[in-house]
C-alpha positions as CSV (number, residue, x, y, z in Angstrom):
1,X,37.0,12.5,-74.0
2,X,39.3,10.2,-76.2
3,X,42.1,9.7,-73.2
4,X,42.0,6.8,-71.9
5,X,40.9,6.0,-68.8
6,X,43.7,6.3,-65.4
7,X,43.9,4.2,-62.7
8,X,42.6,7.1,-60.4
9,X,39.8,6.6,-62.5
10,X,39.1,3.7,-62.1
11,X,39.8,3.7,-58.0
12,X,37.2,6.6,-58.1
13,X,34.9,5.3,-60.0
14,X,34.9,1.9,-57.8
15,X,34.5,3.5,-54.6
16,X,31.7,5.4,-55.7
17,X,29.9,2.1,-57.0
18,X,31.0,0.8,-53.3
19,X,29.3,3.6,-51.5
20,X,25.9,3.0,-54.1
21,X,25.7,-0.6,-53.2
22,X,26.0,0.3,-49.5
23,X,23.2,2.5,-49.7
24,X,21.3,0.6,-51.8
25,X,21.9,-2.1,-48.7
26,X,20.9,0.4,-46.6
27,X,17.5,1.7,-48.4
28,X,16.5,-2.2,-48.9
29,X,17.3,-2.9,-44.8
30,X,14.9,0.1,-43.9
31,X,12.4,-1.0,-46.5
32,X,12.1,-4.7,-45.5
33,X,11.5,-3.3,-41.8
34,X,8.7,-0.5,-42.6
35,X,7.4,-3.6,-44.5
36,X,7.4,-5.6,-41.6
37,X,6.2,-2.6,-39.3
38,X,3.1,-1.2,-41.0
39,X,1.4,-4.6,-40.2
40,X,2.7,-5.5,-36.9
41,X,3.6,-1.8,-35.0
42,X,0.6,-1.3,-33.0
43,X,1.6,2.3,-32.4
44,X,3.8,5.0,-34.6
45,X,6.3,5.0,-31.9
46,X,7.2,2.0,-32.0
47,X,6.8,2.1,-35.8
48,X,9.5,4.9,-35.9
49,X,11.6,2.8,-32.9
50,X,12.1,0.1,-35.7
51,X,12.7,2.1,-38.6
52,X,15.5,3.7,-36.4
53,X,16.8,0.9,-35.1
54,X,17.1,-0.8,-38.8
55,X,20.9,-0.5,-39.2
56,X,21.3,-2.6,-36.3
57,X,22.9,-6.3,-36.3
58,X,21.4,-9.1,-33.7
59,X,24.2,-10.1,-31.0
60,X,25.8,-13.4,-32.0
61,X,26.8,-16.0,-29.9
62,X,30.4,-14.8,-30.1
63,X,29.5,-11.4,-28.4
64,X,28.0,-13.0,-25.6
65,X,31.6,-15.2,-25.1
66,X,33.6,-12.1,-24.6
67,X,35.0,-11.9,-21.2
68,X,37.5,-9.2,-20.4
69,X,39.8,-10.0,-17.4
70,X,39.2,-6.7,-15.0
71,X,40.1,-6.1,-11.9
72,X,37.1,-4.6,-10.2
73,X,39.4,-2.2,-8.6
74,X,41.9,-1.2,-10.9
75,X,43.7,0.8,-8.2
76,X,44.4,-1.7,-5.9
77,X,48.3,-2.9,-6.5
78,X,49.0,-6.8,-5.9
79,X,52.2,-5.7,-3.1
80,X,52.1,-2.6,-1.5
81,X,54.6,-0.2,-2.1
82,X,56.7,1.5,1.0
83,X,56.6,4.9,1.6
84,X,60.1,5.4,3.0
């Protein structure tokens, strides 16, 4: 254990720290939903659904504004090709 830490060791520790922090955030997010659902859910199914959906994020205003330029019939072409 007298050997100094290498760059790979620091990278591994950083990855492990990031994973642990994300796991902790997930735990507290689910725990907050559980604490809220205990008092407001009317049935166990509603409670379980809320806990199962705890990882979902609500939609933002920008999500509604996304528009896709799709044709309603993608196989139709603007110019007719002659089959001569």
